Residue frames as a rotation matrix with the C-alpha (Angstrom) as fourth column:
MET 1
0.583 0.812 0.000 0.00
0.812 -0.583 0.000 0.00
0.000 0.000 -1.000 0.00
SER 2
-0.519 -0.784 0.341 1.43
0.805 -0.582 -0.114 3.37
0.288 0.215 0.933 -1.02
GLU 3
0.056 0.524 -0.850 0.43
0.747 -0.587 -0.313 6.47
-0.663 -0.617 -0.424 0.93
LEU 4
-0.339 -0.100 0.935 -0.52
0.770 -0.601 0.215 9.63
0.541 0.793 0.280 -0.91
PHE 5
-0.186 0.217 -0.958 -0.70
0.690 -0.665 -0.284 13.13
-0.699 -0.715 -0.026 0.55
ILE 6
-0.157 0.211 0.965 -2.40
0.848 -0.471 0.241 15.99
0.506 0.856 -0.105 -1.26
VAL 7
-0.315 0.078 -0.946 -2.35
0.563 -0.787 -0.253 19.70
-0.764 -0.612 0.204 -0.47
VAL 8
-0.278 0.336 0.900 -4.60
0.881 -0.284 0.378 21.97
0.383 0.898 -0.217 -2.55
GLY 9
-0.637 0.064 -0.768 -5.07
0.388 -0.835 -0.391 25.73
-0.666 -0.547 0.507 -2.24
LEU 10
-0.188 0.677 0.711 -8.16
0.933 -0.103 0.344 27.47
0.306 0.729 -0.613 -3.62
LYS 11
-0.931 -0.048 -0.363 -9.01
0.165 -0.940 -0.298 31.14
-0.327 -0.337 0.883 -3.78
ALA 12
-0.042 0.996 0.075 -12.64
0.813 0.078 -0.578 32.27
-0.581 0.036 -0.813 -3.75
LYS 13
-0.269 0.119 0.956 -13.99
0.710 -0.646 0.280 34.76
0.651 0.754 0.090 -6.23
SER 14
-0.986 -0.100 0.135 -14.47
0.003 -0.813 -0.582 38.20
0.168 -0.574 0.802 -4.70
GLY 15
-0.390 0.884 0.258 -17.75
-0.916 -0.401 -0.009 38.30
0.096 -0.240 0.966 -2.81
LYS 16
0.447 0.549 -0.706 -18.08
-0.533 0.797 0.282 34.48
0.718 0.251 0.649 -2.94
GLU 17
-0.591 -0.789 0.168 -15.96
-0.583 0.274 -0.765 33.66
0.557 -0.549 -0.622 0.12
ASN 18
-0.400 0.507 0.764 -18.90
-0.767 0.272 -0.582 32.51
-0.503 -0.818 0.280 2.26
ALA 19
0.665 0.669 -0.332 -20.44
-0.734 0.504 -0.456 30.51
-0.137 0.547 0.826 -0.57
LEU 20
0.202 -0.665 -0.719 -17.17
-0.471 0.578 -0.667 28.71
0.859 0.474 -0.197 -1.30
ARG 21
-0.681 -0.411 0.606 -16.58
-0.715 0.199 -0.670 28.08
0.154 -0.890 -0.430 2.41
GLU 22
0.096 0.820 0.564 -19.95
-0.746 0.434 -0.504 26.30
-0.659 -0.373 0.654 2.53
ASP 23
0.714 0.148 -0.685 -19.35
-0.654 0.491 -0.576 24.48
0.251 0.859 0.447 -0.78
LEU 24
-0.175 -0.895 -0.411 -16.03
-0.498 0.440 -0.747 23.12
0.849 0.074 -0.523 0.50
SER 25
-0.543 -0.026 0.839 -17.21
-0.835 0.124 -0.536 22.38
-0.090 -0.992 -0.089 4.04
VAL 26
0.476 0.833 0.281 -19.85
-0.777 0.548 -0.309 19.92
-0.412 -0.071 0.909 2.85
LEU 27
0.485 -0.373 -0.791 -17.15
-0.531 0.593 -0.606 17.85
0.695 0.714 0.089 1.14
VAL 28
-0.332 -0.809 0.486 -15.29
-0.874 0.070 -0.481 17.04
0.355 -0.584 -0.730 4.35
GLU 29
-0.118 0.291 0.950 -17.42
-0.752 0.599 -0.276 14.41
-0.649 -0.746 0.148 6.14
PRO 30
0.891 0.453 0.035 -18.37
-0.326 0.692 -0.644 12.37
-0.316 0.562 0.764 3.06
SER 31
0.466 -0.800 -0.378 -14.72
-0.523 0.095 -0.847 12.37
0.713 0.593 -0.374 1.98
ARG 32
-0.360 -0.591 0.722 -13.56
-0.930 0.168 -0.327 11.26
0.072 -0.789 -0.610 5.42
ASN 33
0.191 0.558 0.807 -15.97
-0.601 0.717 -0.354 8.33
-0.776 -0.418 0.473 5.20
GLU 34
0.686 0.038 -0.727 -14.62
-0.694 0.335 -0.637 7.09
0.219 0.941 0.256 1.88
ASP 35
0.904 -0.391 0.174 -12.73
0.336 0.900 0.278 3.84
-0.265 -0.192 0.945 1.66
GLY 36
0.245 -0.917 0.316 -9.01
0.917 0.113 -0.383 4.57
0.316 0.383 0.868 1.79
ASN 37
0.390 -0.110 0.914 -9.26
-0.090 -0.993 -0.081 8.03
0.917 -0.051 -0.397 3.33
VAL 38
-0.146 -0.530 -0.835 -6.90
0.891 0.296 -0.344 8.61
0.430 -0.795 0.429 6.25
ARG 39
-0.383 -0.018 -0.924 -7.22
0.573 -0.789 -0.222 12.39
-0.725 -0.614 0.313 6.62
TYR 40
-0.265 0.347 0.900 -9.31
0.813 -0.421 0.402 15.08
0.518 0.838 -0.170 4.93
ASP 41
-0.031 0.144 -0.989 -9.07
0.812 -0.573 -0.109 18.53
-0.583 -0.807 -0.099 6.50
LEU 42
0.284 0.203 0.937 -10.13
0.740 -0.668 -0.079 21.96
0.610 0.716 -0.339 5.31
PHE 43
-0.182 -0.416 -0.891 -8.37
0.835 -0.544 0.084 25.12
-0.519 -0.729 0.447 6.47
GLU 44
0.742 0.299 0.599 -8.80
0.563 -0.763 -0.317 28.81
0.363 0.573 -0.735 5.77
ASP 45
-0.349 -0.922 0.170 -5.88
0.723 -0.380 -0.578 31.23
0.597 -0.079 0.798 5.84
GLN 46
0.201 0.474 -0.857 -6.44
0.944 -0.327 0.041 33.38
-0.261 -0.817 -0.514 8.92
ASP 47
-0.384 -0.421 -0.822 -4.77
0.231 -0.906 0.356 36.37
-0.894 -0.053 0.445 7.27
ASN 48
-0.867 0.095 -0.489 -6.46
-0.492 -0.325 0.808 35.94
-0.083 0.941 0.329 3.88
PRO 49
-0.215 0.860 0.462 -10.15
-0.159 0.436 -0.886 35.03
-0.964 -0.264 0.043 4.21
GLY 50
0.722 0.546 -0.425 -11.36
-0.532 0.046 -0.845 33.26
-0.442 0.837 0.324 1.11
HIS 51
-0.046 -0.787 -0.615 -8.07
-0.844 0.360 -0.398 31.35
0.535 0.501 -0.681 0.69
PHE 52
0.707 0.443 0.551 -8.72
-0.664 0.685 0.301 27.68
-0.244 -0.579 0.778 1.50
VAL 53
-0.383 -0.844 -0.376 -6.37
-0.870 0.466 -0.161 24.73
0.311 0.265 -0.913 1.83
PHE 54
0.860 0.510 -0.037 -7.26
-0.483 0.834 0.266 21.04
0.167 -0.211 0.963 1.79
VAL 55
-0.417 -0.896 0.155 -4.83
-0.908 0.404 -0.110 18.60
0.035 -0.187 -0.982 3.40
GLU 56
0.710 0.687 -0.155 -5.63
-0.698 0.715 -0.028 15.04
0.092 0.128 0.988 2.41
GLU 57
-0.553 -0.798 0.240 -4.07
-0.790 0.594 0.153 11.68
-0.264 -0.105 -0.959 3.14
TRP 58
0.590 0.707 -0.390 -5.09
-0.801 0.572 -0.174 8.56
0.100 0.415 0.904 1.25
SER 59
0.465 -0.374 0.802 -4.03
-0.276 0.800 0.533 4.96
-0.841 -0.469 0.269 1.75
SER 60
-0.271 -0.543 0.795 -3.23
0.651 0.505 0.567 4.65
-0.709 0.671 0.217 -1.96
ILE 61
-0.896 -0.069 -0.438 -3.25
-0.274 -0.692 0.668 6.44
-0.349 0.719 0.601 -5.29
ASP 62
-0.764 0.642 -0.071 -6.18
0.348 0.502 0.792 4.23
0.544 0.580 -0.607 -6.29
ALA 63
-0.179 0.709 -0.682 -8.25
0.961 -0.021 -0.275 5.35
-0.209 -0.705 -0.678 -3.28
GLN 64
-0.423 -0.027 -0.906 -7.65
0.103 -0.994 -0.018 9.00
-0.900 -0.101 0.423 -4.12
ALA 65
-0.979 0.049 -0.199 -8.48
-0.203 -0.128 0.971 8.39
0.022 0.991 0.135 -7.79
ARG 66
-0.487 0.857 -0.169 -11.81
0.786 0.515 0.341 6.76
0.379 0.034 -0.925 -6.82
HIS 67
-0.119 0.389 -0.914 -12.56
0.720 -0.600 -0.349 9.80
-0.684 -0.699 -0.208 -4.64
HIS 68
-0.589 -0.231 -0.775 -11.71
-0.176 -0.899 0.401 12.32
-0.789 0.373 0.489 -7.34
GLU 69
-0.931 0.111 -0.349 -13.35
-0.340 0.092 0.936 10.49
0.136 0.990 -0.048 -10.23
HIS 70
-0.563 0.703 -0.435 -16.37
0.284 0.659 0.697 8.73
0.776 0.268 -0.570 -8.70
ALA 71
-0.707 0.325 -0.629 -17.50
0.654 -0.040 -0.756 10.32
-0.271 -0.945 -0.184 -5.43
PRO 72
0.079 0.838 0.540 -20.92
0.921 -0.269 0.283 11.93
0.382 0.475 -0.793 -5.93
HIS 73
0.697 0.175 -0.696 -20.15
0.542 -0.764 0.350 14.83
-0.470 -0.621 -0.627 -3.55
ILE 74
-0.375 -0.875 -0.307 -17.03
0.264 -0.418 0.869 15.71
-0.888 0.245 0.388 -5.56
ALA 75
-0.630 0.229 0.742 -18.98
0.768 0.045 0.639 15.55
0.113 0.972 -0.204 -8.84
HIS 76
0.493 0.866 -0.084 -21.63
0.864 -0.475 0.168 17.82
0.106 -0.156 -0.982 -7.30
PHE 77
0.321 -0.454 -0.831 -18.96
0.335 -0.766 0.548 20.33
-0.886 -0.454 -0.094 -6.26
HIS 78
-0.730 -0.661 0.175 -17.41
0.373 -0.170 0.912 20.39
-0.573 0.731 0.371 -9.74
ALA 79
-0.403 0.660 0.634 -20.85
0.841 -0.005 0.540 20.90
0.360 0.751 -0.554 -11.30
ASN 80
0.609 0.782 0.131 -21.98
0.620 -0.573 0.537 23.58
0.495 -0.246 -0.833 -8.84
GLY 81
0.818 -0.229 -0.528 -19.53
0.385 -0.464 0.798 24.87
-0.428 -0.856 -0.292 -6.21
ALA 82
-0.119 -0.952 0.282 -16.54
0.906 0.012 0.424 25.27
-0.407 0.306 0.861 -8.51
ARG 83
0.291 0.303 0.907 -18.19
0.733 -0.680 -0.008 28.37
0.615 0.667 -0.420 -9.95
ASN 84
0.992 0.111 0.065 -17.14
0.037 -0.729 0.683 30.19
0.123 -0.675 -0.727 -6.75
VAL 85
0.384 -0.923 -0.022 -13.43
0.619 0.239 0.748 29.40
-0.686 -0.301 0.663 -7.22
GLU 86
0.760 -0.236 -0.606 -11.33
-0.495 -0.814 -0.304 32.16
-0.422 0.530 -0.735 -8.75
LYS 87
0.309 -0.699 -0.645 -8.28
-0.679 0.312 -0.664 29.93
0.666 0.643 -0.379 -9.08
THR 88
0.921 -0.258 -0.291 -6.47
0.375 0.785 0.493 26.92
0.102 -0.563 0.820 -7.77
GLU 89
0.763 -0.638 0.106 -3.44
-0.646 -0.747 0.155 28.48
-0.019 -0.187 -0.982 -6.15
PHE 90
-0.447 -0.883 -0.141 -1.49
-0.884 0.460 -0.078 25.24
0.133 0.090 -0.987 -5.80
ALA 91
0.816 0.570 0.097 -2.01
-0.578 0.807 0.117 21.49
-0.012 -0.151 0.988 -5.90
HIS 92
-0.274 -0.959 -0.074 0.66
-0.927 0.284 -0.243 19.11
0.254 0.002 -0.967 -4.70
MET 93
0.889 0.354 -0.290 0.58
-0.281 0.922 0.265 15.33
0.361 -0.154 0.920 -4.70
LEU 94
0.073 -0.894 0.442 3.20
-0.955 -0.190 -0.227 14.23
0.287 -0.406 -0.868 -2.20
LYS 95
0.666 0.030 -0.745 4.80
0.120 0.982 0.147 10.99
0.736 -0.188 0.650 -1.12
ARG 96
0.928 -0.311 0.206 6.59
-0.263 -0.152 0.953 10.42
-0.265 -0.938 -0.223 2.16
VAL 97
0.403 -0.874 -0.270 10.37
-0.528 0.019 -0.849 10.53
0.747 0.485 -0.454 1.88
VAL 98
-0.715 -0.638 -0.285 11.30
-0.102 0.498 -0.861 9.42
0.692 -0.587 -0.421 5.39
């Protein structure tokens, strides 16, 4: 089993900070309950409201791929909530070195 860590930063469109916060918040619990999820946390930059960071840990690349490609809550976000995202500021897929 190969661990996978993901860190993603999203910036809300101006005036859509609260809407995006809600859109992202509803993804957390269903994602945590997915097979292969180890950690799924949402943060907001305390100095830059509207700048959100997901920190995810998955048991394998396959588990994360199932989440991203097949989870209904993720599909719903892409079809609806993504309209409140100005840009993805960063997205890193990481593997443990030591």
